[in-house]
N, C-alpha and C positions, 0 to 999 in steps of 0.2 A: 504494500500500500504506500509506503514511503517513496518507493521508486516511482510509482505512478504520479504521486503528488509532485515529486521533483521534476518529472517529465512535463507536467502541466505548467509549472512555473517557468521552467527553462524555455518551453515552447512559446509561451506568452512574451517573455522577455526578449527572446530572439526575434520574433515577429515585430515587436515594438521597436527594437533596435534597427532592424532592417528598414522599417517604415521611416524612422527618423533619419537614418543615413541617406536613404533615397531622396527624401524631401529636401534635406539640406543640400545635397549634391545638385539636384535639379534647380533649386533656388539660386545657388551660387553660379551655376552654369548660365542661367537666364540673365542674371545681373551682368556677368562678364560679357556675354554675347551682345546684349542690347544696350548695355551701358558703356562698355569699353571696346566693343568690336573685336573681342578675342574670346577665348574659351579654354576649357580643359579638354585636352585631346582624348582622354580615356573615359570621359563622363558618360557618354551614350552607351558604351559597352558595359560599364559597371552598373549603370541604371537598369539595363536590360536584365543582367544576371540577378541584381537585387530584387527586381520585380518577380522574376521566375522563382526565386527562393521564397518570396512572400506568398505567392499563389500556391505553391506546392505544400508549404508548411501550413498555410491558412486553410487548405482543404481539410486536413485532419483536425485542426482547431474547430472548424465549422461543424464537423460531425459531433465533436464533443459538446459544443455549445448549442447545437440545434439551430444553427444559423443558416443552413442551406434551405433553399426554397424547393418544394416538391409538389407534385400533383397527387394528392392522396384523398381526393373526394370519394372515390369508390372504396378505398380501403377503410376509411373512417366509418362507412356504413356497415361493415362486417362486425360480427361479434368478436369479443376479445380473443378467443382461442384461434379463430381463423385469421384474425389480424396478426397474431403472433406467428402463425405458420407462414403467412405471406412474407412477413418481415424476415424470418429466418431464411427463407428461400432467397430473398433479395440480398441478404448479408452474405450468404454463400456465394452468390454470383459476384458480388463486390469483392470478396476475398479472392476469388479466382482471377478477376480482373487485376487486382493488386499483385497477385503472384506472377501473372504474365508480365506485368510492367516491371516488377522487381527483377525477374529473370532477364528480360530484355535490357534493362538498365545495366545489369551486371556485365552482360556481353558487350554492350556498347562502351561502357566506361573502361572495362579492361582493355579493349582494343584501343581506345583513346590513350590510355596510360602507356600501352606498349609502343604506340607510334610516337608519343611525346609531343603532340601538337600543342602549341601555346595559344593563348588568347591573342586577338589582333592587336590590342593597345596596351595590355597589361602583361608584364613578364611572369605569367602564372600558367601552369599547364591546364589545358581546357578541361580535363577530366575532373580536376578538383573543383572548378567552378560549376561543373555540371553534376557533381555528386548528389545534388539535391534531388535528382531523379530517383535515386535509390532511397535516400533518406526520407523524402516525402511520402513515397509509397509504402515504406516500412511503417512509418507513423500512421498512415491511413489504414493499413491493415490492422495495426494495434487498436485503433479506434473502432473499427468494425468488429473486431473480436470482443472488445469491451461491450459494445452495444449488443452483440449476440449473446454474451453471457448475461447481460441485464434482462434480455427477453427470455432466455431459458430459465432464469431464476425467478421470473415473474415481477421484477422491479420495473419493467417497461413492457408495453405490448406492441410497440412499433417505433419507427424513426421519430425523433423529435424534429419537426420541420418548422421553419418560420412560416407564420400565417399572415401574409401581407393584408389580406382582406380584414381579418379581425383586428390587426394592429392599426389599420387606418380608420376604423370606425369612429375613433374619437374626432375625426375631422367633421363627420356628419353631426355629431353631438355638439360641436363647437360653433356651428353655423348660427348666425344671429336670426331671430324670429322673422325678420323681413326677407331673408334669403330662402326660406323654405317654401 
C-alpha cells in the first residue's frame, strides 16, 4: 500500500513538474521570438517530448482519478452484476492493449538504444526521451489492474468516468429568471 501511495504522489509531482517546465519553456520561447527576434534552438523538440510525457503519464492518472470521458449510457442501465462483468471484460481488453504496447515499446526502444540515434537538438539518445512509451503503458496497466481488483472485490462496479452532462448542470441552475 505504501508503494502505491508513493506511486500516486510521484506521478502527480512528475506531471506537475512537466507541466511547469513546458509552460515556462514555451513562455520564454515566445518572449524571445516576438520580443527579441531570437529563440532557443532546442525548445520545440523539448516541448514536444515534455508534452508526450505528460499525455502518457496523464492517461494513467486519468484512470485513477476518473477523469476520462466515456460513453456509458447503456452500461449504466444494467444491473450491478452485469455492469461489473462488462467492466471486467473491458479491463481485460485494456490490459491486452497495454501488453501489446509494452511489448512493442520494448522492441522499438531496444532497437533505438542499439542504433544510438540522438535527438535532433539535444545531445541525448532518443530512446531515453522516448522511454515514456514503456513507462506510460506500464503505469496504465497498473491502473487497470487496480480498477479490476476494485471491481472483483466489489469496491466498484464499473469505470469511474467524468460526466460532463451532470457536471455542467449547474450552468442551467445559475441562469437568471429572465433567461429561462
